[in-house]
C-alpha positions in Angstrom: 31.5 8.2 89.0 27.9 6.7 88.5 27.8 2.4 88.3 24.7 1.1 86.4 22.8 -1.1 88.6 23.9 -4.1 87.1 27.5 -3.8 88.4 26.3 -2.2 91.3 24.1 -5.4 92.7 26.0 -8.3 91.0 25.7 -10.9 93.6 28.8 -11.3 95.5 27.8 -14.9 97.4 25.6 -17.9 96.0 23.0 -16.9 98.0 22.8 -13.7 96.4 22.4 -15.6 92.7 18.4 -15.0 91.6 17.2 -18.1 90.0 19.9 -20.5 89.8 19.4 -23.1 92.7 20.5 -26.0 90.5 23.7 -24.2 89.8 24.6 -22.7 93.5 23.7 -25.4 95.9 25.6 -28.0 93.7 28.8 -25.5 94.0 28.3 -25.0 97.9 27.8 -28.7 98.4 30.8 -29.3 96.8 33.3 -26.5 98.3 32.0 -27.9 102.1 32.9 -31.7 101.0 36.3 -30.1 99.6 35.7 -32.1 96.1 37.1 -29.4 93.6 37.0 -30.0 90.3 39.7 -28.8 87.8 37.7 -27.2 84.9 33.9 -26.0 85.2 31.6 -25.4 82.2 29.1 -22.9 83.0 26.2 -23.1 79.8 23.2 -20.6 79.7 21.6 -17.6 77.4 22.8 -14.1 78.6 22.3 -12.7 81.4 21.7 -15.5 83.8 24.7 -15.4 85.8 27.3 -17.6 84.5 30.4 -15.0 85.1 29.0 -13.9 88.1 29.2 -17.3 89.4 32.5 -18.2 88.0 33.8 -15.2 89.9 31.9 -16.1 93.3 33.4 -19.4 92.8 36.9 -18.6 92.2 36.5 -16.4 95.4 35.0 -19.2 97.5 37.9 -21.6 96.4 40.4 -19.3 97.5 38.8 -17.5 100.3 40.9 -17.7 103.9 37.6 -17.7 105.8 35.0 -19.6 103.8 31.2 -19.9 105.3 29.5 -23.2 104.4 30.9 -23.4 100.8 30.3 -19.0 100.5 33.2 -16.7 100.2 33.5 -14.4 103.5 33.8 -11.6 101.3 36.0 -9.4 104.2 39.4 -11.5 104.0 42.3 -10.3 101.9 41.7 -12.7 98.9 38.4 -12.1 98.4 38.7 -8.3 98.6 41.5 -8.4 96.5 39.8 -10.5 93.9 36.6 -7.8 93.8 39.2 -5.3 93.0 41.3 -7.1 90.7 44.4 -6.6 92.4 45.1 -10.4 92.7 46.7 -11.9 89.5 45.9 -15.4 90.4 42.6 -15.0 89.3 42.5 -14.1 85.2 39.3 -13.6 83.2 40.1 -13.9 79.7 37.4 -12.9 76.7 37.6 -15.6 73.8 36.0 -13.2 71.7 39.3 -11.1 71.7 41.6 -13.6 72.6 40.8 -16.3 70.6 44.1 -17.5 69.0 46.4 -20.0 69.3 49.2 -17.8 70.4 47.0 -16.6 73.1 46.4 -20.2 75.1 49.5 -21.4 74.5 50.7 -18.1 76.4 48.4 -19.5 79.3 49.7 -22.9 79.3 52.7 -21.2 80.3 51.6 -18.9 83.0 49.5 -22.1 84.3 52.9 -23.5 85.3 53.8 -20.9 87.8 52.3 -21.5 91.2 49.9 -19.3 92.6 51.2 -16.0 94.1 48.8 -15.3 96.9 45.9 -17.4 96.5 45.6 -21.2 97.1 44.4 -22.0 93.3 45.2 -20.2 90.0 41.9 -19.6 88.5 41.2 -18.9 84.4 37.8 -17.5 84.1 37.2 -18.3 79.8 34.2 -15.9 79.0 32.4 -17.0 75.4 34.8 -20.0 75.3 33.1 -20.8 71.9 34.7 -18.3 70.1 38.1 -20.0 70.4 39.4 -21.4 67.2 39.6 -25.1 66.2 43.5 -24.5 66.8 43.2 -22.9 70.1 40.9 -25.4 71.1 43.4 -28.3 70.4 46.5 -26.7 72.4 43.9 -26.1 75.5 43.0 -29.9 75.4 45.8 -31.6 77.0 46.2 -28.8 79.8 42.5 -28.9 80.4 42.9 -33.1 80.8 45.6 -32.9 83.1 46.5 -29.6 84.6 48.3 -28.9 87.3 47.2 -29.6 90.8 47.0 -25.6 91.6 45.2 -24.9 88.0 41.1 -24.5 88.0 39.4 -23.6 84.7 36.1 -21.9 84.7 34.6 -21.7 80.7 31.5 -19.7 80.2 29.2 -20.1 77.0 26.2 -18.6 75.3 26.8 -21.3 72.7 27.4 -24.9 73.8 26.8 -26.4 70.8 29.6 -25.0 69.4 32.2 -26.7 71.3 34.0 -29.7 70.4 33.0 -33.0 72.1 36.6 -33.3 73.6 36.4 -30.5 75.8 32.9 -30.8 77.0 33.6 -34.6 78.2 36.5 -33.0 80.2 34.6 -30.1 82.6 31.2 -30.2 84.9 29.0 -28.7 83.3 26.4 -26.5 84.5 23.1 -25.3 83.4 21.7 -22.0 83.8 18.0 -21.5 83.3 16.2 -18.3 81.5 15.2 -16.4 85.2 11.1 -16.3 85.5 9.4 -13.3 85.5 8.4 -13.7 89.0 12.0 -14.1 90.0 13.1 -11.2 87.7 10.1 -8.8 89.4 10.8 -9.4 93.1 14.6 -8.7 92.7 14.0 -5.5 90.4 11.6 -4.4 93.6 14.0 -5.1 96.0 16.9 -3.3 94.1 14.5 -0.1 93.6 13.2 0.1 97.1 16.8 -0.2 98.2 17.6 2.9 95.4 14.9 5.1 96.9 12.2 4.4 93.8 9.1 3.2 93.5 8.2 0.1 91.2 4.5 -0.7 90.7 4.3 -4.5 90.5 2.8 -4.8 86.9 6.1 -2.6 85.4 8.1 -4.9 87.3 7.0 -8.0 85.4 6.6 -6.2 82.1 10.4 -5.5 82.6 11.0 -8.9 83.6 9.0 -10.0 80.5 11.1 -7.3 77.7 14.3 -9.0 79.7 13.4 -12.5 78.0 15.0 -14.5 81.5 18.0 -12.1 81.4 18.3 -10.3 84.7 21.1 -8.1 83.6 18.7 -6.7 81.1 15.9 -6.4 83.2 18.3 -4.1 85.8 19.2 -2.2 82.4 16.0 -1.5 81.7 14.9 -0.6 85.1 18.3 2.0 85.3 16.6 3.7 82.0 13.3 4.1 83.8 14.2 5.4 87.2 16.4 8.1 85.1 13.0 9.0 83.9 11.1 8.6 86.7 11.7 7.5 90.2 8.2 6.0 90.6 8.1 3.5 87.5 5.0 2.4 86.4 3.8 0.6 83.3 3.1 3.5 81.0 6.9 4.8 82.3 8.5 1.5 81.0 6.4 1.5 77.5 7.9 5.3 77.2 11.5 4.3 78.0 12.0 1.3 76.2 9.8 2.3 73.1 7.4 -0.8 73.5 4.0 -0.1 72.2 1.1 0.1 75.1 -1.2 -3.1 75.5 -4.0 -1.6 74.1 -2.7 -1.4 70.7 -1.7 -5.1 70.8 -5.5 -5.7 71.3 -6.5 -3.0 68.5 -4.1 -4.8 66.3 -5.3 -8.4 67.1 -8.9 -7.5 66.5 -8.3 -6.1 62.8 -7.2 -9.5 62.2 -10.4 -10.7 63.6 -12.2 -7.8 61.6 -10.3 -8.4 58.5 -9.5 -4.6 58.5 -6.3 -3.9 57.0 -7.1 0.0 56.5 -7.5 0.1 60.4 -4.1 -2.4 61.4 -1.9 0.2 58.7 -3.4 3.3 60.0 -2.6 2.0 63.9 0.6 1.3 62.4 1.4 5.0 61.1 0.5 6.1 64.3 2.9 4.0 66.1 5.4 4.9 63.6 4.9 8.4 64.0 5.3 8.4 67.7 8.5 6.7 66.9 7.5 3.3 68.4 10.3 0.6 67.3 8.9 -1.8 64.6 11.3 -4.4 66.1 9.9 -4.0 69.4 6.6 -3.8 68.1 7.0 -7.2 66.1 8.3 -8.9 69.0 5.1 -8.0 71.3 3.0 -8.8 68.7 4.5 -12.7 68.0 4.2 -12.5 72.4 0.7 -11.8 72.4 -0.3 -14.3 69.8 1.2 -16.8 71.8 -0.6 -15.4 75.0 -3.6 -16.2 73.0 -2.5 -19.7 71.5 -1.7 -20.7 75.3 -5.1 -19.6 76.3 -6.3 -21.8 73.7 -4.9 -24.9 74.3 -3.6 -25.1 78.4 -5.8 -25.8 80.6 -4.5 -23.8 83.3 -2.6 -21.0 81.1 -2.0 -18.5 83.8 0.9 -20.2 85.2 2.4 -19.8 82.0 1.6 -16.4 81.2 3.1 -13.4 83.5 0.7 -10.8 83.1 -1.7 -8.9 86.1 -5.2 -10.4 86.6 -6.8 -7.6 84.9 -4.9 -8.5 81.7 -5.4 -12.2 82.1 -8.9 -11.5 81.9 -8.6 -9.2 79.0 -6.5 -12.0 77.0 -9.5 -14.9 77.7 -11.8 -12.2 76.5 -9.7 -11.9 72.9 -9.1 -15.6 72.7 -12.5 -16.7 72.3 -12.7 -14.6 69.2 -9.8 -16.8 67.6 -9.2 -20.3 66.3 -6.0 -21.8 66.7 -5.4 -21.5 63.0 -5.7 -18.0 63.0 -3.3 -17.7 65.9 -0.5 -20.2 64.4 -1.0 -18.1 61.2 -0.2 -14.7 62.8 3.0 -16.4 64.5 4.1 -17.6 61.5 3.7 -14.1 59.6 5.0 -12.1 62.8 8.2 -14.3 62.8 8.8 -14.2 59.4 8.6 -10.6 59.5 11.0 -10.6 62.4 13.6 -12.3 60.5 13.1 -9.7 57.8 13.8 -6.8 59.7 16.8 -8.4 61.4 18.3 -9.0 57.9 17.9 -5.2 56.8 14.1 -5.1 55.6 12.6 -1.8 56.1 10.6 -2.3 59.6 7.3 -0.6 58.7 6.6 -1.5 55.7 7.5 -5.3 56.6 4.9 -4.5 59.5 2.3 -3.3 57.2 3.0 -6.3 54.9 2.7 -9.0 57.6 -0.5 -7.0 58.6 -1.9 -7.1 55.3 -1.5 -10.6 55.1 -3.1 -11.2 58.6 -6.1 -9.2 57.6 -6.5 -11.0 54.2 -5.1 -14.4 54.0 -6.5 -14.8 50.5 -3.5 -12.6 49.7 -1.1 -15.2 51.2 -0.1 -18.2 49.6 1.8 -19.8 52.8 0.7 -23.3 54.3 -1.0 -21.4 57.2 -2.7 -19.2 55.5 -4.4 -21.7 53.4 -5.2 -23.7 56.4 -7.2 -20.7 57.7 -8.9 -20.3 54.5 -9.9 -23.9 54.4 -10.8 -23.7 58.0 -13.1 -20.9 56.7 -14.7 -22.5 54.1 -15.4 -25.9 56.3 -17.0 -23.7 59.1 -19.5 -22.1 56.1 -20.0 -25.7 55.1 -21.2 -27.3 58.4 -22.9 -23.8 59.7 -24.9 -23.8 56.8 -27.9 -26.7 56.5 -29.4 -27.9 53.5 -32.1 -26.4 52.1 -34.5 -28.7 52.1 -33.9 -29.3 56.0 -34.3 -25.5 56.9 -38.1 -24.6 58.0 -40.1 -21.9 56.3 -39.6 -18.2 57.7 -42.7 -16.4 58.1 -43.2 -13.3 59.5 -44.6 -14.0 63.9 -48.0 -13.9 64.3 -49.8 -11.9 66.9 -49.3 -13.0 70.5 -45.8 -14.3 70.2 -42.9 -13.6 72.0 -41.7 -10.6 69.7 -45.1 -8.7 71.0 -46.3 -10.2 74.2 -42.8 -10.9 75.6 -44.0 -14.9 76.0 -41.8 -17.4 74.6 -43.0 -18.6 71.3 -43.4 -22.0 70.0 -40.5 -22.7 67.0 -40.4 -23.2 63.9 -39.3 -26.6 63.9 -42.4 -27.4 66.6 -45.3 -25.6 64.0 -44.1 -27.8 61.3 -43.8 -31.4 63.9 -47.3 -30.3 64.4 -48.2 -29.8 60.6 -46.9 -32.8 59.7 -45.4 -36.3 60.5 -41.4 -35.8 61.6 -39.1 -37.9 59.0 -36.9 -40.3 60.7 -33.4 -39.6 61.6 -33.8 -35.9 62.3 -33.0 -34.5 65.6 -35.7 -34.4 68.6 -36.2 -31.6 70.9 -36.1 -32.7 74.6 -39.4 -32.6 76.2 -40.0 -30.3 79.1 -38.6 -32.6 82.0 -35.8 -33.6 80.1 -34.9 -30.0 79.6 -34.6 -29.3 83.0 -33.2 -32.5 84.0 -31.4 -33.9 81.2 -29.9 -37.3 81.1 -26.4 -36.1 81.9 -27.4 -32.9 83.6 -28.5 -35.9 86.1 -25.8 -38.1 85.9 -28.1 -40.9 85.5 -29.9 -42.5 82.0 -33.3 -41.0 81.5 -36.1 -43.3 82.5 -38.5 -44.5 80.1 -41.7 -42.6 79.9 -44.9 -44.2 78.8 -46.8 -43.0 75.6 -49.4 -40.3 76.5 -52.7 -41.2 75.7 -54.3 -39.6 72.4 -56.3 -36.2 73.2 -59.1 -34.6 71.4 -57.5 -31.8 68.9 -59.2 -29.1 71.4 -57.1 -30.3 74.1 -53.7 -31.6 72.4 -52.6 -28.5 71.6 -50.5 -26.6 74.0 -50.1 -22.9 74.6 -47.1 -20.9 73.2 -45.6 -21.1 76.9 -45.9 -24.4 77.3 -43.6 -25.2 74.0 -39.9 -26.3 74.9 -37.4 -23.4 73.8 -34.4 -25.1 72.6 -34.1 -22.9 69.5 -35.5 -22.5 65.9 -33.3 -24.9 64.2 -30.5 -27.4 65.1 -26.9 -26.8 63.2 -24.1 -29.0 64.0 -21.5 -27.6 66.0 -18.2 -26.6 63.9 -16.3 -26.0 66.5 -16.6 -29.7 67.3 -13.0 -30.9 66.0 -11.2 -27.8 68.2 -13.2 -28.9 71.6 -11.8 -32.5 71.2 -8.4 -30.7 70.8 -8.9 -28.8 73.8 -10.3 -32.0 75.5 -7.1 -34.0 74.8 -5.1 -31.3 76.8 -7.4 -32.5 79.8 -7.3 -36.6 78.9 -6.3 -38.2 75.8 -8.3 -40.9 76.7 -11.4 -38.7 77.0 -10.9 -36.9 73.9 -10.5 -40.7 72.1 -13.8 -41.9 73.3 -15.5 -39.3 71.2 -13.4 -39.2 68.1 -16.1 -40.5 66.4 -18.6 -38.8 68.0 -20.7 -34.8 66.5 -22.4 -32.3 68.2 -25.1 -29.6 67.1 -26.7 -26.6 68.8 -29.8 -25.7 69.3 -30.4 -22.4 71.3 -28.5 -22.8 74.6 -28.0 -26.6 74.3 -24.9 -28.6 72.5 -26.6 -31.7 71.5 -23.7 -34.7 71.5 -24.6 -37.4 69.0 -23.4 -40.6 71.0 -24.7 -44.0 71.1 -26.7 -44.5 74.7 -24.5 -47.8 75.4 -21.3 -46.2 74.2 -18.0 -44.8 76.2 -18.7 -41.6 75.5 -22.1 -41.5 77.0 -21.2 -43.0 79.8 -18.6 -40.7 80.7 -20.7 -37.7 80.2 -22.8 -39.0 83.1 -19.7 -38.1 85.3 -20.2 -34.6 86.6 -16.5 -34.2 86.5 -16.4 -34.8 82.6 -19.2 -33.0 81.9 -17.8 -29.8 83.4 -14.7 -30.7 81.6 -16.7 -30.5 78.3 -18.7 -27.3 79.5 -15.2 -25.6 79.9 -13.7 -27.4 76.4 -17.0 -25.8 74.7 -16.6 -22.0 76.5 -12.9 -22.0 75.5 -13.7 -22.5 71.8 -16.9 -20.9 71.1 -16.8 -18.2 74.0 -20.3 -19.0 75.2 -21.6 -21.2 77.8 -23.6 -24.1 76.7 -25.7 -26.8 78.7 -25.3 -30.6 77.7 -28.3 -32.6 75.9 -28.4 -35.7 73.7 -28.7 -35.9 70.0 -31.1 -38.8 69.4 -33.4 -39.9 66.4 -37.3 -39.9 66.8 -39.2 -42.5 68.3 -40.9 -45.1 65.4 -43.7 -44.6 67.5 -44.0 -40.6 66.5 -43.7 -41.4 63.1 -46.5 -43.6 62.5 -49.3 -41.9 60.9 -52.0 -40.3 62.4 -56.1 -41.0 62.5 -57.3 -39.6 59.3 -60.2 -38.2 61.1 -58.2 -36.4 63.4 -56.0 -35.1 60.6 -59.8 -33.8 59.2 -60.0 -32.5 62.7 -57.1 -30.4 63.1 -57.1 -28.9 59.3 -60.7 -27.7 60.3 -59.6 -26.1 63.2 -56.8 -23.8 61.4 -59.5 -22.7 59.3 -61.6 -21.1 62.1 -64.3 -24.0 62.1 -65.3 -25.5 65.3 -64.9 -28.9 65.5 -66.4 -31.3 68.5 -65.4 -34.8 68.7 -67.6 -37.3 70.1 -66.6 -40.3 71.3 -68.8 -43.4 70.8 
């Protein structure tokens, strides 16, 4: 009869147990020292090795030839326990034997000495299912059992156990097995079974198993039955998961607010027999990955995907704000709960996608926050009408026709009329090339240029600084400070009262020259962190520059004769100024 993989490859020694060194090493050291406790409690999620370690421990304490705390596996006792012929090792399912009478029978049997082994071992699985009366009946025996009795309790819900039982056991926590460890074990077993398992497929199986190696082996067993060469497509087809491209398209529909496209895609997935519960779980995992990319500096260690998919996730994360991602997570988790309670999976998924694509239809808290953020972005992105320069059609000889850089409208407005105090000043040509924060030193004061005749004062279009036509507030600045706080709380605090503006390829930061924020940005390492935070939030790479008010000297009135000469030149009249 065919044996499934998780039974065939159940570990027989502590060394074979995957991903639980905090448990196996401690148990081995206790066995070597002869410190055998009378009661052990193994806790953790499903498929992490609790029952397996309990059976290995039962063999190790009864083995006739133990080797450094490990059972030999060849003696009569070890082989008998594996075959189930040793009656001194009893495994009890507390889910079906949870009454007081069952525990009373156990207490009566515990008084008899072992028939073959050194210790009589009772492995009680899912012990939290025992009734209150059964726990009370077990309490006294568990506290002071006979010298030849060892209890090993296993549970997935330790919070349901009485404190009186917990205090009488040595407790061992079993962690979820990491995707990397699970994938490595899967590849080894697949190789021994004569199958070929791709690395991406192994990671996908490990991710679907959610830290449970038993579940991962069951999925691998199913995939090998489909094709001996297990690829990512084989896993998706065998388990009924959606391909990764569908997740990207569904999340992109949220960005574009394309509810019709999302519903059409869900219809095609449903027609292809895709499980809506699995689709919802995958969407939650996808939103989580995007959230990690927006908040964690090095998220690759937390997202078990291939390098190619990590690059795709990074590119898509730039299109989202944290508010939208949190709204997506909240909506999908609510949908998953409804599906588990018996709601129609397809309709629930369609309703969830409509709420995400059309947030004004959702009255939840996350949706309201998302709409408020959209309003704030729109208000910050639109400067006051009086501050906007008048837009005119490009004149002949500008960048659109000749390919040369053209003079920004703001620069032309500066020459036509004196600037008003408090408006942002564009960096000079030398500042553009080497701004103060890019060089790591304060900007040197430059002597005022002597006045030149009108004919020489105007520069060519190619000499004008090209920072951008307008200076607009950077709407993502609060989010950038939040990302910066992930690097250093102190740096984020220093920039709390600052603001930032966008001008072309520059981000201009409004910080006083003598402030802590200005001093921090003079350091190259801090500038790199700031650029990276800006890139994660905006999806673009900007240069850094200071946002400073215009000098008072620039606001002084120009000589009236000079103004008259400039106006005459603009009218096409040749003017020559002679100095006495």
